[in-house]
C-alpha positions as CSV (number, residue, x, y, z in Angstrom):
1,K,4.4,35.5,16.3
2,I,5.9,32.0,16.4
3,Q,3.3,30.9,18.9
4,R,0.5,32.2,16.6
5,L,2.0,30.3,13.7
6,Q,2.2,27.1,15.8
7,E,-1.5,27.3,16.9
8,G,-3.5,24.4,15.6
9,T,-0.4,22.6,14.2
10,K,0.7,20.7,17.4
11,E,-0.6,17.2,18.1
12,K,-2.8,16.7,21.2
13,S,-1.2,15.2,24.3
14,F,-1.8,11.7,23.0
15,S,-1.6,10.9,19.3
16,T,-1.6,7.4,17.7
17,E,0.3,8.9,14.7
18,V,3.2,10.0,17.0
19,L,2.9,6.7,19.0
20,F,3.4,4.5,15.9
21,Q,6.4,6.6,14.7
22,K,8.0,6.2,18.1
23,L,7.2,2.5,18.3
24,Y,8.8,2.1,14.8
25,L,12.1,3.6,16.0
26,T,12.0,1.3,19.0
27,Y,11.3,-1.9,17.0
28,I,14.0,-1.2,14.5
29,K,16.6,-1.1,17.3
30,I,15.7,-4.6,18.7
31,P,17.7,-7.3,16.8
32,F,15.0,-10.0,16.9
33,I,12.1,-7.7,16.0
34,K,14.2,-5.8,13.4
35,R,13.8,-8.9,11.1
36,Y,10.1,-8.5,11.1
37,V,10.3,-4.7,10.6
38,L,12.4,-5.1,7.5
39,K,10.1,-7.8,6.2
40,I,7.0,-5.6,6.5
41,R,8.8,-2.6,5.2
42,R,9.7,-4.3,1.9
43,R,6.1,-5.0,1.2
44,L,4.6,-1.7,2.4
45,E,7.2,0.3,0.4
46,I,5.6,-1.0,-2.7
47,I,2.2,0.0,-1.6
48,N,3.1,3.4,-0.1
49,I,5.5,4.5,-2.9
50,D,8.0,7.1,-1.5
51,D,5.9,7.7,1.6
52,E,8.3,7.0,4.4
53,Y,5.9,8.3,7.1
54,N,3.0,5.9,6.1
55,T,5.5,3.0,5.7
56,R,6.8,3.4,9.2
57,K,3.3,3.9,10.6
58,G,2.0,0.8,8.8
59,T,4.9,-1.3,9.9
60,A,4.6,-0.3,13.6
61,K,0.8,-0.8,13.5
62,I,1.0,-4.3,12.1
63,L,3.8,-5.3,14.5
64,T,1.9,-3.9,17.5
65,K,-1.3,-5.7,16.6
66,T,0.6,-8.9,16.1
67,F,2.4,-8.6,19.4
68,A,-0.9,-7.8,21.2
69,I,-2.2,-11.2,20.1
70,I,1.0,-13.3,20.3
71,I,2.5,-12.1,23.6
72,P,-0.5,-13.1,25.8
73,I,-0.5,-16.5,24.0
74,I,3.2,-16.9,24.8
75,I,2.7,-16.0,28.4
76,I,-0.2,-18.5,28.8
77,T,1.9,-21.2,27.1
78,I,4.8,-20.7,29.4
79,V,2.6,-20.7,32.6
80,M,0.7,-23.8,31.5
81,T,3.7,-25.9,30.3
82,S,6.3,-24.8,32.8
83,Q,6.6,-28.4,34.0
84,N,7.1,-29.8,30.6
85,I,10.1,-28.0,28.9
86,L,9.9,-30.1,25.7
87,L,6.2,-29.3,25.1
88,M,6.8,-25.6,26.0
89,T,9.6,-25.4,23.5
90,I,7.6,-27.0,20.7
91,L,4.7,-24.6,21.3
92,L,6.9,-21.5,21.5
93,I,8.5,-22.5,18.2
94,F,5.0,-22.9,16.7
95,E,4.0,-19.5,18.0
96,L,7.0,-17.9,16.3
97,F,5.7,-19.2,13.0
98,M,2.4,-17.7,13.9
99,I,4.0,-14.3,14.0
100,D,4.9,-14.6,10.3
101,T,1.4,-15.8,9.5
102,F,-0.2,-12.8,11.2
103,I,2.2,-10.4,9.5
104,D,1.5,-11.9,6.1
105,G,-2.2,-11.8,6.7
106,S,-2.1,-8.2,7.7
107,V,-0.2,-7.1,4.6
108,D,-2.3,-9.3,2.3
109,K,-5.3,-7.5,3.7
110,I,-3.9,-4.2,2.5
111,D,-3.1,-5.7,-0.9
112,N,-6.7,-6.9,-1.2
113,N,-7.9,-3.5,-0.2
114,I,-6.0,-2.0,-3.1
115,L,-7.6,-4.5,-5.5
116,K,-11.0,-3.4,-4.3
117,E,-10.1,0.3,-4.6
118,Q,-8.9,-0.4,-8.2
119,I,-12.3,-1.5,-9.4
120,D,-13.8,1.8,-8.2
121,F,-10.8,3.7,-9.6
122,F,-11.1,2.2,-13.1
123,S,-14.9,3.1,-13.0
124,E,-14.1,6.7,-12.1
125,I,-11.3,6.8,-14.8
126,R,-13.9,6.0,-17.5
127,H,-16.1,8.9,-16.4
128,A,-13.1,11.3,-16.1
129,Y,-11.8,10.3,-19.5
130,H,-15.2,11.0,-21.1
131,E,-15.0,14.5,-19.5
132,F,-11.4,15.5,-20.2
133,N,-10.5,13.2,-23.2
134,M,-6.9,13.2,-21.9
135,V,-5.4,10.2,-20.1
136,E,-3.1,12.1,-17.8
137,E,-5.7,14.6,-16.8
138,A,-8.3,11.9,-16.1
139,I,-5.8,10.0,-13.9
140,Y,-4.8,13.2,-12.0
141,Q,-8.4,14.1,-11.2
142,V,-9.3,10.6,-9.9
143,A,-6.1,10.5,-7.9
144,Q,-7.3,13.4,-5.7
145,D,-9.9,11.1,-4.1
146,D,-8.9,10.8,-0.4
147,D,-11.3,8.0,0.2
148,K,-8.9,5.6,-1.5
149,P,-5.5,6.6,-0.1
150,E,-3.6,3.5,-1.3
151,M,-4.9,3.6,-4.8
152,S,-4.5,7.4,-4.9
153,R,-0.8,7.1,-4.3
154,Q,-0.5,4.6,-7.2
155,A,-2.5,6.9,-9.5
156,E,-0.3,9.9,-8.6
157,K,2.8,7.8,-9.4
158,I,1.4,6.8,-12.8
159,Y,0.5,10.4,-13.5
160,E,4.1,11.4,-12.6
161,V,5.3,8.8,-15.0
162,L,3.1,10.1,-17.9
163,I,4.2,13.7,-17.5
164,S,7.9,13.0,-16.9
165,N,10.5,14.0,-19.5
166,D,11.3,10.3,-20.1
167,P,8.0,8.5,-19.5
168,E,9.3,5.2,-21.1
169,S,12.1,4.9,-18.7
170,E,9.9,5.9,-15.7
171,L,7.3,3.4,-16.8
172,E,10.0,0.6,-16.7
173,K,10.9,1.7,-13.1
174,Y,7.2,1.7,-12.1
175,Y,6.9,-1.9,-13.4
176,D,9.5,-2.9,-10.9
177,I,7.5,-1.5,-7.9
178,A,3.8,-1.9,-9.0
179,P,1.9,-3.9,-6.4
180,N,0.1,-6.0,-9.0
181,N,-0.1,-6.8,-12.7
182,F,-3.4,-5.0,-13.2
183,L,-1.7,-1.7,-12.4
184,K,1.2,-2.5,-14.7
185,E,-1.3,-3.1,-17.5
186,F,-3.2,0.1,-16.7
187,A,0.1,2.1,-16.6
188,G,1.2,0.6,-19.9
189,V,-2.1,1.2,-21.7
190,S,-2.2,4.8,-20.4
191,Y,1.3,5.5,-21.6
192,L,0.6,4.1,-25.1
193,T,-2.6,6.1,-25.4
194,K,-0.9,9.3,-24.2
195,E,2.0,8.8,-26.6
196,F,0.2,7.6,-29.7
197,G,-3.4,8.8,-29.2
198,D,-6.6,6.9,-28.8
199,R,-8.4,5.0,-31.5
200,K,-12.0,4.1,-32.2
201,V,-12.9,0.4,-32.5
202,D,-16.5,-0.3,-33.5
203,G,-17.2,3.3,-32.5
204,A,-15.8,2.9,-29.0
205,S,-12.6,4.2,-27.4
206,L,-9.8,1.6,-27.5
207,Y,-8.4,3.0,-24.3
208,L,-11.7,2.6,-22.4
209,K,-12.1,-0.8,-23.9
210,N,-8.7,-1.8,-22.5
211,V,-9.6,-0.4,-19.1
212,N,-12.8,-2.5,-19.2
213,N,-10.8,-5.6,-20.0
214,I,-8.5,-5.0,-17.1
215,T,-11.5,-4.6,-14.8
216,Q,-13.0,-7.8,-16.1
217,E,-9.7,-9.7,-15.5
218,M,-9.8,-8.5,-11.9
219,Q,-13.3,-9.8,-11.4
């Protein structure tokens, strides 16, 4: 019976998902590399919101790609400058700074991806709000889109804030972890609309007008 239940749930002999989880556990144990692990974690935790699995996976993935580029460069540097210790030292120090540059660039790429996803998200929110006429329901429906995983996690968090017993306090907490000011604005506008209702301005929804304004600020 146990074997039948396990059928289809086990990973194949090789899985990048498992590999990155194991690499994370290895990286975190190495003193020099641990510094970079924690640096990446701090930024990815904001993006992944309570998703430890994806935070570890993303951290290991970024570090592995960085090392795949930097380590060959370091080896070449050592081989080519072995006769000149001073030059080799200067180049190796420079390459250490390159690690930070690669890491920042990789995380910035994820941040930029969220911004791109937000534009589509706000467009879908407008359509969903027309359909349901309820802020929290519109956000919940759009959050189910698996094509935008980073933005979906943010949307689910905002939805949880709106339906919580103390949304005002939860909103303040979200402000502290939101990856950008546009999501803070959206969460604030959504909270105010849910609590106090929508109004018509020149025949148009004030909530949708505010969402449009946020979209225009991003562009």
